[in-house]
VMD Tcl script that builds the backbone (N, CA, C; Angstrom):
set m [mol new atoms 198]
animate dup $m
set s [atomselect $m all]
$s set {name element resname resid chain x y z} {
  {N N MET 1 A -82.361 -61.770 73.369}
  {CA C MET 1 A -81.229 -61.562 72.510}
  {C C MET 1 A -80.295 -60.536 73.151}
  {N N ALA 2 A -79.006 -60.750 73.032}
  {CA C ALA 2 A -78.022 -59.849 73.623}
  {C C ALA 2 A -77.958 -58.542 72.849}
  {N N LYS 3 A -77.712 -57.487 73.595}
  {CA C LYS 3 A -77.550 -56.176 72.983}
  {C C LYS 3 A -76.215 -56.123 72.265}
  {N N LYS 4 A -76.211 -55.513 71.077}
  {CA C LYS 4 A -74.945 -55.334 70.375}
  {C C LYS 4 A -74.211 -54.173 71.005}
  {N N GLU 5 A -72.939 -54.399 71.289}
  {CA C GLU 5 A -72.109 -53.365 71.875}
  {C C GLU 5 A -71.472 -52.547 70.753}
  {N N LYS 6 A -71.564 -51.248 70.852}
  {CA C LYS 6 A -70.968 -50.390 69.836}
  {C C LYS 6 A -69.520 -50.123 70.235}
  {N N LEU 7 A -68.604 -50.431 69.313}
  {CA C LEU 7 A -67.184 -50.242 69.574}
  {C C LEU 7 A -66.741 -48.871 69.082}
  {N N ASP 8 A -65.822 -48.273 69.814}
  {CA C ASP 8 A -65.311 -46.972 69.395}
  {C C ASP 8 A -64.334 -47.155 68.232}
  {N N GLU 9 A -64.019 -46.057 67.568}
  {CA C GLU 9 A -63.175 -46.097 66.375}
  {C C GLU 9 A -61.789 -46.663 66.667}
  {N N GLU 10 A -61.230 -46.337 67.807}
  {CA C GLU 10 A -59.895 -46.820 68.166}
  {C C GLU 10 A -59.886 -48.339 68.326}
  {N N THR 11 A -60.903 -48.869 68.979}
  {CA C THR 11 A -61.009 -50.316 69.149}
  {C C THR 11 A -61.198 -50.995 67.805}
  {N N LEU 12 A -62.039 -50.437 66.955}
  {CA C LEU 12 A -62.238 -51.003 65.622}
  {C C LEU 12 A -60.953 -50.977 64.807}
  {N N ALA 13 A -60.182 -49.911 64.930}
  {CA C ALA 13 A -58.910 -49.818 64.210}
  {C C ALA 13 A -57.948 -50.900 64.690}
  {N N LEU 14 A -57.894 -51.144 65.986}
  {CA C LEU 14 A -57.037 -52.193 66.532}
  {C C LEU 14 A -57.489 -53.568 66.043}
  {N N ILE 15 A -58.778 -53.816 66.041}
  {CA C ILE 15 A -59.301 -55.095 65.554}
  {C C ILE 15 A -58.940 -55.301 64.084}
  {N N ASN 16 A -59.123 -54.278 63.281}
  {CA C ASN 16 A -58.780 -54.388 61.861}
  {C C ASN 16 A -57.289 -54.594 61.665}
  {N N TRP 17 A -56.470 -53.958 62.479}
  {CA C TRP 17 A -55.025 -54.137 62.426}
  {C C TRP 17 A -54.678 -55.588 62.748}
  {N N CYS 18 A -55.317 -56.155 63.773}
  {CA C CYS 18 A -55.076 -57.556 64.141}
  {C C CYS 18 A -55.499 -58.506 63.023}
  {N N ILE 19 A -56.561 -58.182 62.331}
  {CA C ILE 19 A -57.001 -59.005 61.204}
  {C C ILE 19 A -55.927 -58.997 60.116}
  {N N GLU 20 A -55.324 -57.838 59.888}
  {CA C GLU 20 A -54.236 -57.761 58.911}
  {C C GLU 20 A -53.026 -58.570 59.381}
  {N N VAL 21 A -52.694 -58.478 60.664}
  {CA C VAL 21 A -51.584 -59.259 61.224}
  {C C VAL 21 A -51.847 -60.741 60.988}
  {N N GLU 22 A -53.066 -61.153 61.238}
  {CA C GLU 22 A -53.462 -62.551 61.048}
  {C C GLU 22 A -53.127 -63.019 59.633}
  {N N GLY 23 A -53.429 -62.197 58.644}
  {CA C GLY 23 A -53.128 -62.547 57.259}
  {C C GLY 23 A -51.637 -62.727 57.023}
  {N N PHE 24 A -50.821 -61.866 57.627}
  {CA C PHE 24 A -49.367 -61.984 57.474}
  {C C PHE 24 A -48.833 -63.210 58.214}
  {N N LEU 25 A -49.437 -63.547 59.349}
  {CA C LEU 25 A -49.028 -64.763 60.058}
  {C C LEU 25 A -49.314 -65.998 59.212}
  {N N VAL 26 A -50.484 -66.022 58.583}
  {CA C VAL 26 A -50.847 -67.146 57.716}
  {C C VAL 26 A -49.896 -67.212 56.523}
  {N N ALA 27 A -49.584 -66.065 55.949}
  {CA C ALA 27 A -48.641 -66.033 54.827}
  {C C ALA 27 A -47.259 -66.518 55.265}
  {N N GLY 28 A -46.966 -66.351 56.556}
  {CA C GLY 28 A -45.686 -66.794 57.103}
  {C C GLY 28 A -45.637 -68.266 57.441}
  {N N GLY 29 A -46.755 -68.974 57.248}
  {CA C GLY 29 A -46.727 -70.421 57.393}
  {C C GLY 29 A -47.540 -71.030 58.511}
  {N N VAL 30 A -48.262 -70.223 59.281}
  {CA C VAL 30 A -49.101 -70.819 60.323}
  {C C VAL 30 A -50.532 -70.950 59.804}
  {N N THR 31 A -51.303 -71.787 60.449}
  {CA C THR 31 A -52.697 -71.938 60.033}
  {C C THR 31 A -53.506 -70.752 60.559}
  {N N MET 32 A -54.672 -70.568 60.004}
  {CA C MET 32 A -55.570 -69.497 60.456}
  {C C MET 32 A -55.884 -69.678 61.936}
  {N N ALA 33 A -56.174 -70.907 62.348}
  {CA C ALA 33 A -56.495 -71.176 63.756}
  {C C ALA 33 A -55.309 -70.848 64.653}
  {N N GLU 34 A -54.094 -71.206 64.235}
  {CA C GLU 34 A -52.897 -70.899 65.023}
  {C C GLU 34 A -52.693 -69.391 65.126}
  {N N ALA 35 A -52.912 -68.693 64.018}
  {CA C ALA 35 A -52.757 -67.234 64.014}
  {C C ALA 35 A -53.751 -66.591 64.971}
  {N N GLN 36 A -55.007 -67.020 64.902}
  {CA C GLN 36 A -56.038 -66.462 65.777}
  {C C GLN 36 A -55.734 -66.757 67.239}
  {N N ASP 37 A -55.335 -67.999 67.521}
  {CA C ASP 37 A -55.011 -68.373 68.901}
  {C C ASP 37 A -53.842 -67.550 69.429}
  {N N HIS 38 A -52.830 -67.373 68.594}
  {CA C HIS 38 A -51.645 -66.629 69.025}
  {C C HIS 38 A -51.999 -65.175 69.325}
  {N N ILE 39 A -52.776 -64.566 68.457}
  {CA C ILE 39 A -53.174 -63.175 68.687}
  {C C ILE 39 A -53.993 -63.067 69.975}
  {N N GLU 40 A -54.919 -63.994 70.179}
  {CA C GLU 40 A -55.732 -63.975 71.400}
  {C C GLU 40 A -54.869 -64.171 72.648}
  {N N ASP 41 A -53.928 -65.119 72.581}
  {CA C ASP 41 A -53.068 -65.402 73.727}
  {C C ASP 41 A -52.110 -64.256 74.039}
  {N N GLN 42 A -51.707 -63.538 73.011}
  {CA C GLN 42 A -50.709 -62.479 73.166}
  {C C GLN 42 A -51.283 -61.091 72.865}
  {N N ILE 43 A -52.556 -60.891 73.137}
  {CA C ILE 43 A -53.213 -59.643 72.742}
  {C C ILE 43 A -52.556 -58.409 73.361}
  {N N GLU 44 A -52.058 -58.507 74.576}
  {CA C GLU 44 A -51.394 -57.352 75.179}
  {C C GLU 44 A -50.138 -56.987 74.393}
  {N N TRP 45 A -49.366 -57.981 73.994}
  {CA C TRP 45 A -48.155 -57.741 73.212}
  {C C TRP 45 A -48.513 -57.108 71.866}
  {N N PHE 46 A -49.518 -57.669 71.195}
  {CA C PHE 46 A -49.935 -57.121 69.904}
  {C C PHE 46 A -50.479 -55.699 70.054}
  {N N THR 47 A -51.213 -55.444 71.119}
  {CA C THR 47 A -51.731 -54.096 71.354}
  {C C THR 47 A -50.575 -53.114 71.526}
  {N N ASP 48 A -49.546 -53.524 72.255}
  {CA C ASP 48 A -48.362 -52.670 72.412}
  {C C ASP 48 A -47.717 -52.384 71.058}
  {N N GLN 49 A -47.634 -53.410 70.208}
  {CA C GLN 49 A -47.021 -53.228 68.888}
  {C C GLN 49 A -47.843 -52.247 68.052}
  {N N TYR 50 A -49.138 -52.346 68.173}
  {CA C TYR 50 A -50.040 -51.430 67.458}
  {C C TYR 50 A -49.776 -49.991 67.891}
  {N N TYR 51 A -49.749 -49.768 69.203}
  {CA C TYR 51 A -49.560 -48.411 69.708}
  {C C TYR 51 A -48.127 -47.914 69.514}
  {N N ASP 52 A -47.181 -48.844 69.334}
  {CA C ASP 52 A -45.802 -48.452 69.034}
  {C C ASP 52 A -45.626 -48.087 67.565}
  {N N GLY 53 A -46.681 -48.298 66.770}
  {CA C GLY 53 A -46.656 -47.877 65.372}
  {C C GLY 53 A -46.177 -48.916 64.382}
  {N N LEU 54 A -46.064 -50.169 64.804}
  {CA C LEU 54 A -45.657 -51.199 63.862}
  {C C LEU 54 A -46.761 -51.443 62.848}
  {N N THR 55 A -46.349 -51.777 61.650}
  {CA C THR 55 A -47.326 -52.174 60.647}
  {C C THR 55 A -47.750 -53.601 60.969}
  {N N PRO 56 A -48.876 -54.047 60.427}
  {CA C PRO 56 A -49.271 -55.437 60.646}
  {C C PRO 56 A -48.182 -56.420 60.187}
  {N N GLU 57 A -47.536 -56.116 59.081}
  {CA C GLU 57 A -46.471 -56.999 58.571}
  {C C GLU 57 A -45.293 -57.051 59.541}
  {N N GLN 58 A -44.887 -55.907 60.070}
  {CA C GLN 58 A -43.778 -55.877 61.031}
  {C C GLN 58 A -44.125 -56.660 62.293}
  {N N ALA 59 A -45.346 -56.503 62.774}
  {CA C ALA 59 A -45.760 -57.225 63.987}
  {C C ALA 59 A -45.799 -58.722 63.741}
  {N N ALA 60 A -46.275 -59.136 62.579}
  {CA C ALA 60 A -46.317 -60.562 62.255}
  {C C ALA 60 A -44.908 -61.135 62.170}
  {N N LYS 61 A -44.011 -60.421 61.532}
  {CA C LYS 61 A -42.618 -60.891 61.421}
  {C C LYS 61 A -42.003 -61.032 62.796}
  {N N ALA 62 A -42.243 -60.056 63.670}
  {CA C ALA 62 A -41.712 -60.123 65.023}
  {C C ALA 62 A -42.304 -61.323 65.776}
  {N N ALA 63 A -43.582 -61.559 65.598}
  {CA C ALA 63 A -44.249 -62.682 66.269}
  {C C ALA 63 A -43.719 -64.023 65.763}
  {N N LEU 64 A -43.437 -64.115 64.483}
  {CA C LEU 64 A -42.939 -65.366 63.909}
  {C C LEU 64 A -41.519 -65.665 64.347}
  {N N ARG 65 A -40.779 -64.635 64.731}
  {CA C ARG 65 A -39.392 -64.845 65.207}
  {C C ARG 65 A -39.372 -65.427 66.598}
  {N N HIS 66 A -40.431 -65.241 67.356}
  {CA C HIS 66 A -40.449 -65.710 68.752}
  {C C HIS 66 A -40.988 -67.092 68.868}
}
mol reanalyze $m
mol bondsrecalc $m
mol representation Tube
mol addrep $m
């Protein structure tokens, strides 16, 4: 069995932020699978938005505009 990797608080905060973004993307009209795929494909962009201080809602709105 694989060892569970312990994530630091900062990484967990980013993951939780992305989960919130996902919800706003779905509310904006994309499917859950599309939202997850988009976040995975654009993780560097989303990480930048997180560190720039955008809320999950702001990041989702920006992503939906592109």
